[in-house]
C-alpha positions as CSV (number, residue, x, y, z in Angstrom):
1,M,97.8,-2.1,145.5
2,A,95.5,-3.4,148.3
3,I,97.0,-5.1,151.2
4,E,95.9,-8.7,151.6
5,I,95.2,-9.6,155.2
6,P,97.2,-12.6,156.1
7,A,96.3,-15.1,158.8
8,L,97.5,-13.9,162.2
9,G,98.4,-15.7,165.4
10,E,97.2,-14.7,168.9
11,L,100.5,-12.9,169.7
12,E,100.5,-11.0,166.4
13,T,96.9,-9.9,167.0
14,A,97.8,-8.7,170.5
15,V,100.8,-6.7,169.2
16,L,98.6,-5.1,166.5
17,E,96.0,-4.2,169.1
18,F,98.6,-2.7,171.4
19,L,100.0,-0.5,168.5
20,W,96.5,0.6,167.5
21,D,95.8,1.6,171.1
22,H,99.2,3.2,171.9
23,G,100.5,4.4,168.6
24,T,104.1,4.1,167.4
25,S,106.2,2.1,169.8
26,D,109.5,0.2,170.0
27,A,109.9,-3.5,170.9
28,K,110.6,-2.7,174.6
29,D,107.3,-0.8,174.9
30,V,105.4,-3.7,173.3
31,H,107.2,-6.2,175.4
32,R,106.4,-4.3,178.6
33,S,102.7,-4.4,177.9
34,V,102.2,-7.5,175.7
35,G,105.2,-9.8,176.4
36,E,105.8,-9.6,180.1
37,P,102.2,-10.4,181.2
38,R,102.4,-13.5,178.9
39,D,105.9,-14.4,180.2
40,I,107.3,-13.9,176.6
41,S,110.8,-12.8,176.0
42,L,111.8,-9.5,174.3
43,S,113.3,-11.4,171.4
44,T,110.0,-13.2,170.7
45,I,108.3,-9.7,170.6
46,Q,111.0,-8.5,168.3
47,S,110.5,-11.5,166.0
48,T,106.7,-10.9,166.1
49,L,107.2,-7.3,165.1
50,E,109.5,-8.3,162.3
51,R,107.0,-10.9,161.0
52,L,104.2,-8.2,161.0
53,F,106.6,-5.9,159.2
54,R,107.3,-8.6,156.5
55,K,103.5,-9.2,156.2
56,R,103.3,-5.5,155.4
57,L,101.0,-4.8,158.4
58,L,103.6,-2.6,160.1
59,M,105.9,0.2,159.0
60,R,109.0,1.0,160.9
61,E,111.6,3.7,161.3
62,K,115.0,3.4,162.8
63,V,115.5,5.8,165.7
64,S,118.9,5.7,167.3
65,H,119.6,1.9,167.8
66,A,116.0,0.7,167.7
67,F,113.1,0.4,165.3
68,R,109.8,2.1,166.1
69,Y,106.8,0.4,164.6
70,A,103.4,1.6,163.6
71,P,100.4,-0.1,161.9
72,V,100.0,0.5,158.2
73,L,96.2,0.2,158.5
74,T,93.9,1.6,161.1
75,R,92.0,-0.9,163.2
76,S,88.8,-0.2,161.2
77,E,90.6,-0.5,157.8
78,F,92.1,-3.8,158.9
79,R,88.8,-5.2,160.1
80,A,87.0,-4.1,156.9
81,R,89.7,-5.8,154.7
82,A,89.6,-8.9,156.9
83,M,85.8,-9.1,156.5
84,A,86.1,-8.6,152.7
85,D,88.7,-11.3,152.5
86,A,86.6,-13.7,154.7
87,A,83.5,-13.1,152.6
88,G,85.5,-13.8,149.4
89,D,84.4,-12.8,146.0
90,L,80.6,-12.3,146.3
91,R,80.2,-13.0,142.6
92,K,81.4,-16.6,143.2
93,A,79.7,-17.1,146.6
94,D,76.1,-17.2,147.5
95,S,76.0,-13.4,147.7
96,A,72.4,-13.3,149.1
97,G,73.4,-15.6,152.0
98,V,76.6,-13.8,152.7
99,L,74.9,-10.4,152.7
100,A,72.0,-11.7,154.9
101,A,74.5,-13.1,157.4
102,F,76.4,-9.8,157.4
103,V,73.3,-7.7,157.9
104,D,72.1,-10.1,160.7
105,L,75.5,-9.7,162.4
106,V,75.4,-5.9,162.2
107,A,71.8,-5.8,163.4
108,R,72.7,-7.9,166.5
109,S,75.8,-5.9,167.3
110,D,74.4,-2.4,167.5
111,G,71.3,-0.5,166.3
112,H,73.5,2.5,165.3
113,A,75.7,0.3,163.2
114,L,72.6,-0.9,161.3
115,D,71.5,2.7,160.7
116,E,75.0,3.5,159.4
117,L,75.0,0.5,157.1
118,A,71.6,1.7,155.7
119,R,73.1,5.2,155.0
120,I,76.2,3.6,153.4
121,V,74.0,1.5,151.1
122,E,71.9,4.5,150.2
123,R,75.0,6.5,149.3
124,A,76.4,3.7,147.2
125,Q,73.1,3.4,145.3
126,E,73.0,7.1,144.6
127,T,76.6,7.0,143.4
128,R,75.9,4.1,141.2
129,S,72.8,5.8,139.7
130,Q,74.8,8.9,139.0
131,E,77.6,6.9,137.3
132,T,75.1,5.0,135.2
133,R,73.4,8.3,134.1
134,A,76.8,9.8,133.3
135,E,77.8,6.7,131.3
136,R,74.6,6.9,129.2
137,E,75.1,10.6,128.5
138,T,78.7,10.2,127.3
139,K,77.9,7.3,125.0
140,G,75.0,9.0,123.3
141,P,72.2,7.3,121.4
142,K,73.0,3.8,120.0
143,K,73.1,3.4,116.2
144,P,71.2,0.6,114.6
145,L,73.2,-2.3,113.3
146,G,74.3,-1.7,109.7
147,A,73.9,2.0,109.9
148,K,76.5,4.1,108.1
149,K,78.8,6.4,110.0
């Protein structure tokens, strides 16, 4: 089952960014780097970690007396799912407009990203063509209506 990306607050986002950058950590580690500079208490950081765990964005393991938290998704997986959620179901949306906006965004961000997007699209088209050919081969020729078996 795919994880749905819930709306996140600024602190939740900062905590996730910290965990992506530093790996598995406990609340004290997160508080030292994320909470203290913002003048936020340890208990607020603990509550934030708990919320992210309940939102299924973090996994945790009890080590001694404290939980250690790690992201369920990598940063790139999270961003990809968030983009997909934001775009919505392309069959219901103006898919040409959404795709054009996405390509424009990628083109402005980085020339290498646009080249990578082109390679991804090409691979997807090849896969789709192969699947279509395989489907036709397994179905065999169509029988005319009313033909006997």
